[in-house]
N, C-alpha and C positions, 0 to 999 in steps of 0.2 A: 848411420843415417837411415831414417825410416823412409821407405818407398811410398810415394804418393800415388794413390789409385784414382785420382780425380778424373782421369780420362775414362775410367770404367763407368762413370755415372752419366757421361754424355750419351745422347741418343741421336742417331741419324737414320735416314732412310736406307734401305738395303742397297740402293744404287744412288750415290749422291750426284751422279752425272746425268742430267736430264737431257732428253732428246732435243730440247729447244736450245741447247748449248749456251745457256746464259743464266740459268736459274738452278738452284738446288731443288731437286725433286722432293715434294712433300708426300710422304707415304704414311697413311694412317697406321700401318703396321711397322712401328719404329723398332729398330734393332740397336741394342747397346753396343758401343765401341768397346770391345773386350781386350784389345791389346794395344800397346804403344804403336805398333806397325799400322794397325787399322786407323788409329787416330792420325798418324802422319799421312796416310793415304787420303783421308778425308780433308785434311788441311791443304793438300796438294791439288785438290779438285779445281780450285780457281786457276792455278797455273796450267793445268791440263786443258781446261776449257778455253782459256785464253790462247794457248798454242794451237788448238784445233780451230778456233775461230779465225786466227791469222792464216792458217793453212787453207781453210775453206775460201778465204778471200783471195789468196794467191791463185788457187785453182780457178776460181770464178773469173778473175781477170784474164788468166791464160785462155780460158774457154771463150770469153768475149773477144779477145784478140784474134783467135782462130777464125771467128766469124766475120772479121773486118774485111774490107775490100782488099787491102794490102797488109796482111798480117806481118808483124815483126817476129819472125820465127825464132831468132836468137833470144828475144825477150820471153817468148812463150816457154822455151826450154829452160831458161834461167828461173822463171817463176815456178815451173814444175819441180825443179830440183829443190827450190826453197820450200814449196808446199810439202813435199815429201819429207824433208828434214823436220819441219814443224810437226807434222803428224807423228812421226816416229819419236821425236823427243817428248811429245805429249804423252804417248803411250808409255814410254820408259819412265817418265816422272810419275805416272799413275802406279807404276810398279815399285816405286821407291828410289829410283835412280836419281842421283844428284846431277844436275845440269852440267854438261861439259861443253866447252867450245870446240866443236868439230863440225865439219861439213860432209864427212865421209859416210855416205848412205849405206855402203856395204858393212862398215863397222857398226852402224846403228841397227841395221837389220839383223846382224849377227847377235847383238845384245838382245834385241826383241825376240829372236828365236830361242834364247835361253828361257824365256817365259812362255812362249807359244810357238810351236814348231812351224806353223803355217808361214811365218815370216821368212824362213829359210828359202822358200821357193821364190821369194821376191828379190833375192840378192842380185841376180843377173840384171834385172831392171834397175836396181840401185846403181850398179856399175855404169849403166848407160847414162843415168841422170848425173852421176858424179862428173862426167865429162863437161856438163853444161855449167857447173859452178866455176870451172876453170875458164871456159869460153866466155862466160858473162863477166868475169872479173879481170881477166888478163887477155885482152885482144891480141891476136897474133898466134896464140897457142893452138887455136883451131881455126882453119881457114873459114872466112865468111861464107863462102859458097858451100861449105860442108854441112851447114845447117839450113835445111829447107823444110818444105811442107811435110814430107814424109817423117823426118826426124821430130818435128814438132807434134805431129799426130801421135807418134810413138810415145813421146814424153808425156803427153796428156793421158794416154791409155795407162801408162805405168803408174802415174801418180793416182789415178782413179782406183787402181787395184790396191795400192798402199792405203789410200783413204778408206776403202771398203773394209780392209782387214783391221785397221785401227778402230774404225767406228763400230764394227761388229764386236771386236774384243772388249771395247769399253762400253758396249751396249748404248751407243749414242743414237 
């Protein structure tokens, strides 16, 4: 069977992920897609951008809730875990990872660190956020009083660090 090289004739910008997070960057200096892996990465850009947009939205809602008169700290922490998960899955999909159903941020950060070492330093924060996926889904596993303003502020700070790392690595 003869190999088709049709992917080699496609042309894309050097970075298909635009900082506007919704459009493909148009670059007058087009670069040919030279490998099947590069083509797959290009095809995944929509899924990556979609994941990052959802993550941005989760983080924005958490930040708005923190500014409320009576913030729902449990919800803030749950949203921060969710945002971090979406950021990390978006990064991994951009690297060619096939989406898996997991909520374990430490495992996702470990996979991210296989591509970029800076993610390894974020695992401790991932472990903190992992507690909130349980607390948000299974009441009674974490005492209601155990999640307050300090924990919510920490959760927001952690997801901001994860967001910064992902956005920097993906050049968003």
